[in-house]
N, C-alpha and C positions, 0 to 999 in steps of 0.2 A: 391482606397482606400476602407478600410473595414469601417463599421459602428463605430468599437470600436475605429478606428484611430481619428475620428472626435474630441474628446476631447483634443486632444494634437496635432492637425493638426495647422501650423502655416498658415498666410493668404495666402500665394503664393501656397501652397498646397490643401486649402480649397476652394478657390474660382472657380476654374476650375470645380470641383465637385458640387458647388452649382449654378454656372452658367448651367451646364448641367440638373441639377435638375429642375431649374426654366424653362428652356426652355421646358422639356418634360412636366411639368404640363401647361405650356401654351399650348402646342400641344392637352393636354387633355380637356383643357376648363373647364367648368362648373364641369364636372365630377371630374377633377384633384382637384378644388377649394373645392368641396365638401368632397373628402377624407382628404384634409389638415384640413380644419375646424372641420372635426369629431374626430380627434386626438389632436385639440389644446385647451388647458385649457384658460378660459377667464382671467385669472389673469397671464397670462406669459410675464412678462416684456422684457425677453430676445428676445421672438418673436416680440414684438412691437417695441423694440430696431432696431432690423435686420430689419424689415418691413419699418421703417422709412429711415433707410439708402439705402435699396432697391429702395424707392420711389425717394430718391435723384438721384441715379444712373441713374434710368429709365428717369428722367427727364433732364438729363444732368446737374445737378446743381453740381454734384461732379467731380472734375477733380484732376488730379496728382498735 
């Protein structure tokens, strides 16, 4: 998937890309987190919403 396609991607197309990106950030550890933090704006409500959902997924609180 190209970055230009993200705005129109449906959940089924976006989820595997997001999973791969999150896993890669996990492999990069603190350096990956720092790179993400460097481009994140303080008032990014969309990021905050996504982070909340990702936390739910990670904790097993979100099931089909």
